[in-house]
C-alpha positions in Angstrom: 0.0 0.0 0.0 1.3 3.4 -1.0 2.3 5.6 2.0 0.0 8.5 2.5 1.4 12.0 2.5 0.5 14.9 4.9 1.4 18.6 4.9 1.7 20.1 8.4 2.2 23.8 9.1 3.5 25.1 12.3 5.4 21.8 12.6 8.4 23.1 14.5 6.8 23.4 18.0 3.8 22.8 20.1 0.8 20.9 18.8 2.2 20.9 15.2 5.4 19.2 16.3 3.5 16.6 18.2 1.3 15.8 15.3 4.3 15.4 13.0 6.0 13.0 15.4 2.8 10.9 15.7 2.1 10.7 12.0 5.7 9.8 11.3 5.4 6.9 13.8 2.2 5.9 11.9 4.2 5.7 8.7 3.1 8.8 6.8 5.2 10.7 4.4 5.5 14.2 5.8 6.1 17.7 4.4 6.7 20.0 7.3 6.1 23.8 7.0 8.2 25.9 9.4 9.4 29.5 9.6 12.9 28.2 10.2 13.2 24.7 8.8 14.9 22.5 11.3 14.9 18.7 11.0 13.2 17.0 14.0 15.5 14.9 16.2 13.2 11.9 15.5 13.7 12.2 11.8 17.1 10.4 11.9 17.1 9.2 8.3 15.8 12.5 6.8 12.5 11.1 5.6 10.7 14.4 6.0 10.5 17.1 3.4 11.1 20.6 5.0 9.7 23.8 3.6 10.3 27.3 4.7 6.8 28.4 5.5 5.5 31.8 6.7 1.7 31.9 7.0 1.6 35.5 5.8 3.9 34.9 2.7 1.3 33.2 0.4 3.7 30.4 -0.4 1.2 27.5 -0.2 1.2 26.8 -4.0 5.0 26.5 -4.0 4.9 24.3 -0.9 2.4 21.9 -2.5 4.4 21.8 -5.7 7.5 20.8 -3.9 5.8 18.2 -1.8 4.2 16.6 -4.8 7.6 16.6 -6.6 9.1 14.7 -3.6 6.3 12.3 -2.7 4.0 12.2 -5.8 0.8 12.9 -3.9 -0.9 14.7 -1.0 -3.5 12.9 1.1 -4.0 15.2 4.1 -3.2 18.7 5.3 -3.0 19.8 8.9 -2.9 23.6 9.1 -1.5 24.0 12.7 0.3 27.4 12.5 -1.5 30.1 14.4 -1.1 33.1 16.6 -2.8 34.4 19.7 -3.2 38.1 20.4 -5.0 38.7 23.7 -7.4 41.7 24.1 -10.9 42.8 23.8 -12.6 43.3 20.5 -12.9 47.0 21.4 -9.2 47.5 22.2 -8.1 45.7 19.1 -6.7 47.7 16.2 -7.5 46.9 12.6 -3.9 45.9 12.1 -4.2 43.2 14.9 -7.4 41.9 13.4 -5.9 41.8 10.0 -2.8 39.9 11.3 -4.9 37.3 13.2 -7.1 36.7 10.2 -4.1 36.4 7.8 -2.4 33.8 9.9 -5.3 31.9 11.5 -7.9 32.0 8.7 -6.5 33.0 5.3 -3.4 30.8 5.4 -5.3 27.5 6.1 -7.8 28.4 3.4 -4.9 29.0 0.9 -3.3 25.7 2.0 -6.5 23.8 1.3 -7.0 25.6 -2.0 -3.5 24.8 -3.1 -3.8 21.1 -2.2 -7.4 20.7 -3.3 -6.7 18.9 -6.6 -4.3 16.5 -4.9 -6.8 15.8 -2.1 -9.4 15.1 -4.7 -7.0 12.7 -6.5 -6.3 10.9 -3.3 -10.0 9.9 -3.1 -9.8 10.0 0.7 -8.4 13.5 1.2 -8.4 14.7 4.8 -8.2 18.1 6.3 -7.7 18.6 10.1 -7.5 22.3 11.0 -6.3 23.4 14.4 -9.1 25.6 15.6 -9.8 26.1 19.4 -12.5 26.0 22.0 -12.2 29.8 21.6 -13.9 29.2 18.3 -16.9 27.7 20.1 -17.4 30.2 22.9 -16.0 33.5 24.1 -14.8 32.7 27.5 -13.7 36.2 28.6 -13.5 39.7 27.3 -9.7 39.4 27.0 -10.0 36.4 24.7 -12.6 38.1 22.4 -10.2 39.1 19.7 -8.7 35.7 19.4 -12.2 34.1 19.5 -13.3 36.1 16.5 -10.5 34.6 14.4 -11.1 31.0 15.7 -14.9 31.2 15.1 -14.0 31.9 11.5 -11.6 28.9 11.5 -14.3 26.6 12.7 -16.6 27.9 9.9 -13.8 27.4 7.4 -13.5 23.7 8.4 -17.3 23.3 7.9 -17.1 25.1 4.6 -14.3 22.8 3.4 -16.3 19.8 4.6 -19.3 20.8 2.5 -17.2 21.7 -0.6 -15.2 18.4 -0.5 -17.8 15.9 0.6 -18.8 14.5 -2.8 -15.1 14.2 -3.7 -14.2 12.1 -0.7 -12.6 15.0 1.2 -13.4 15.1 4.9 -12.6 18.2 7.0 -12.5 18.5 10.8 -12.1 21.4 13.2 -9.8 20.4 16.0 -10.9 22.5 19.0 -8.6 22.1 22.1 -8.7 24.3 25.2 -5.5 25.0 27.0 -2.7 22.7 25.8 0.7 22.5 27.4 2.6 24.7 24.9 4.4 28.1 25.0 1.2 29.8 23.7 -0.9 28.6 26.6 1.8 29.3 29.1 1.8 32.9 28.1 -1.9 33.4 28.7 -2.9 31.1 31.6 -1.8 30.5 35.2 -3.0 27.0 35.2 -0.2 24.6 36.1 1.3 23.2 33.0 0.7 19.5 34.0 -3.0 20.2 34.3 -3.2 21.4 30.7 -3.9 18.9 27.9 -0.9 17.2 26.5 0.1 18.0 22.9 0.5 14.3 22.3 -3.2 13.8 23.2 -4.2 16.2 20.5 -1.8 14.5 18.1 -3.4 11.1 18.9 -6.8 12.6 18.1 -5.7 14.0 14.8 -4.1 10.6 13.8 -7.4 8.9 14.6 -9.5 11.4 12.6 -7.3 11.2 9.6 -7.8 7.4 9.6 -11.6 7.6 9.9 -13.5 6.2 6.9 -15.7 8.4 4.7 -18.8 7.2 6.3 -17.6 8.1 9.8 -16.8 11.8 9.4 -16.0 13.9 12.5 -17.0 17.6 11.9 -15.6 18.9 15.2 -13.4 17.4 17.9 -13.4 19.2 21.3 -10.8 18.6 24.0 -10.7 20.4 27.3 -8.6 20.2 30.5 -11.1 21.9 32.7 -14.7 21.5 33.4 -17.1 23.7 31.5 -20.9 23.4 31.2 -20.7 22.2 27.6 -17.1 21.6 26.4 
């Protein structure tokens, strides 16, 4: 059976790095998008393709072309790169909103568009977009700005799911709460060991990418604290 190929953005740290490590262990070919391409220590025989990727640089078509040249196909994309700008929606400047939308929303959309033909050709194309529980509820005034961008990301996942359904493409919004990463450390006082582990999110992504067409998961919610719904 031909090995499947996945593109992962934000693969140099946090959740993206954990997903890359897990999919490598599962036998995927990987093309890793990073601001500063650095070969992971687990990639001892240099199996991974590395691409210098900046979510604001509009380089998704070039990335897809390189990955196809190396592996011959693309079966899944995992847009994991994202930024968090704390603040209320009233305090936010237009520039902050534009930057959040450029990185969190527009870049994953371009990534999906660039890979779309290959995902169709795969006949079981998969898209797992790193959204957030902040895309399901606005938990505080200070998280309002970030939530606006992540609500849009959840909608993007649903829009891609609708657009690709008849072509065998399945899209999922991965919605974690606080995960033990540098981003969460900067915004929360919760002890790090009480946050969700990045490997747990990676395990969920691996499972979702393996789900058959008739068992689609539209959203996957993960939380480390008790809330009324999530």
